[in-house]
N, C-alpha and C positions, 0 to 999 in steps of 0.2 A: 805138730809133733817135731821135736828136735832129734838129733842123732842118738842121744842118750836114752830118750824115751822109746825110740825105735828099737834100740838094742834090748831094752827091757821087755818090750812087747814080743820080739822074736824069741827071747829066752823063755818067756812064759808059754808061747804057742808051741814051741818045739821041744820043750822039756830039756833045754840046755842050761848050763850055768851061764851067768852073765859074761864071764870071761870067754867061754866058747862062742857065745852068740856075738860078742864083739869081734872075735877073730873072723867069724863067718861074714858078718856085715862089712868089715874092712876089706876082706878078700873080694867080696862081691863088688864093692866100689872100685877097688884097684883094677880088677879085671875089666870092668866097663871103661874106666879111664884109659887104660893101656890100649884097648881096642879103638877108642875114639882118637887117640894120638896117631894111630896107624890108619885112620880113615876107614876103619872096618865098621860094619853094621852089626849090632847085637840084637837078636830077636829072642824074646822070651815068650813062647806061645802062651796065650791066655792073659798075658800082662801087657806087652807092648814092645816097641822097637826103638832102640837108641841109634842115631846116625849123626853124621856131621854134614854141614852145609856151608857153602861159601857165601859170605856177605860182601857185596861189592863196595868199593870205595865210594864215598859220597861227601857232599858238603852239608855241614850242620851249622847251627847257630848257638853260640855260647849264651845261655839264658841270663847270665849276670851282666855281660857287656853288650850283648846284641850283635857282636862281630861274627862274621862268617869264619868257619874253621874247616879244615880238611879232616875227615875221619877215614883212617886207613882201612883197606880190605882186611878181613879176618875170617877165621873159621868159627862156626857156632855149633853147639850141640842141639839136636832136635829129638824130641820124644813123640812118638805116635802111639797112643793107647791101643791095646788090642781089644778084641770083642769081649774077652773075659773080664775086662775092667769096666763093667757097666755100672755107673754111679746112680742110675735111676732105680736100682733095686732097693 
């Protein structure tokens, strides 16, 4: 499912217009992105938790040339599903 399909599904489920659903989805994404930039954790009970983690610098190998290369440290986003997000149902 891409973002457009997601917006359409939200509009149908919530009885919103597509324009209003698009605003809501974009606001949701913006709020999560802003929190991640501030290293804040976002927990949506029953769905899951978004957080950031540090990835250490490391040495990698360029698959095309086989040469070793340095990969810089960086932040990464992590998602941990909540108990309400049970895919076995």
